[in-house]
C-alpha positions as CSV (number, residue, x, y, z in Angstrom):
1,M,84.3,35.4,-64.4
2,I,81.6,37.2,-62.4
3,F,79.2,34.4,-63.0
4,L,81.7,31.8,-61.4
5,S,81.6,33.6,-58.2
6,V,77.9,33.3,-58.0
7,I,77.9,29.5,-58.1
8,G,79.2,28.0,-54.9
9,P,80.2,24.5,-54.0
10,I,76.7,23.6,-52.9
11,E,75.2,24.6,-56.1
12,I,77.7,22.5,-58.1
13,L,77.1,19.5,-55.8
14,L,73.3,19.8,-56.4
15,L,73.7,20.2,-60.0
16,G,75.9,17.0,-60.1
17,I,73.4,15.1,-58.1
18,I,70.6,16.0,-60.3
19,Y,72.6,15.1,-63.4
20,F,73.6,11.7,-62.0
21,I,70.0,10.9,-61.0
22,L,68.9,12.0,-64.7
23,L,71.6,10.0,-66.3
24,I,70.8,6.8,-64.2
25,S,67.1,7.0,-64.8
26,S,67.5,7.5,-68.5
27,L,69.9,4.7,-68.9
28,F,67.7,2.4,-67.0
29,L,64.6,3.4,-69.2
30,I,66.7,3.0,-72.4
31,L,67.7,-0.5,-71.5
32,K,64.3,-1.5,-70.4
33,H,62.3,-0.1,-73.3
34,E,64.4,0.2,-76.4
35,K,65.5,-2.4,-78.9
36,S,68.8,-2.9,-80.8
37,L,69.3,0.1,-83.1
38,S,67.3,2.7,-81.2
39,L,69.0,1.5,-78.0
40,F,72.4,2.1,-79.8
41,I,71.4,5.5,-81.1
42,W,70.0,6.7,-77.7
43,M,73.2,5.6,-75.9
44,L,75.4,7.4,-78.3
45,F,73.2,10.4,-78.0
46,I,73.6,10.3,-74.2
47,I,77.4,9.8,-74.5
48,F,78.1,12.6,-76.8
49,V,75.4,15.1,-75.6
50,P,75.1,14.1,-71.9
51,F,72.7,16.4,-70.2
52,L,70.6,17.1,-73.2
53,G,70.3,13.5,-74.3
54,S,69.3,12.3,-71.0
55,L,66.7,15.0,-70.5
56,L,65.2,14.4,-74.0
57,Y,65.0,10.6,-73.5
58,V,63.2,11.0,-70.1
59,S,60.9,13.5,-71.8
60,K,60.3,11.3,-74.6
61,H,59.3,8.4,-72.3
62,L,57.1,10.4,-70.2
63,I,55.2,11.7,-73.3
64,T,54.9,8.3,-74.8
65,N,53.5,6.8,-71.5
66,H,51.1,9.7,-71.2
67,K,49.8,9.2,-74.6
68,M,49.5,5.3,-74.2
69,S,47.5,6.0,-70.9
70,I,45.1,8.4,-72.6
71,S,44.6,5.9,-75.5
72,T,43.7,3.0,-73.1
73,K,40.9,4.9,-71.3
């Protein structure tokens, strides 16, 4: 109960905006880069584990792109 008094409406709004941006960007990246089965699995993961699923996919995408850019040099 004490923890809830520390978080105000501004913090909740900021967390909501961050989550929304993360969700939209991860859905866009999934639809752009994944194919049939992996697309379905990632979508399920984002639906059932919303914040963590989005965060993991964006991290996976950034790591994969970083490895690809290193290998082409």
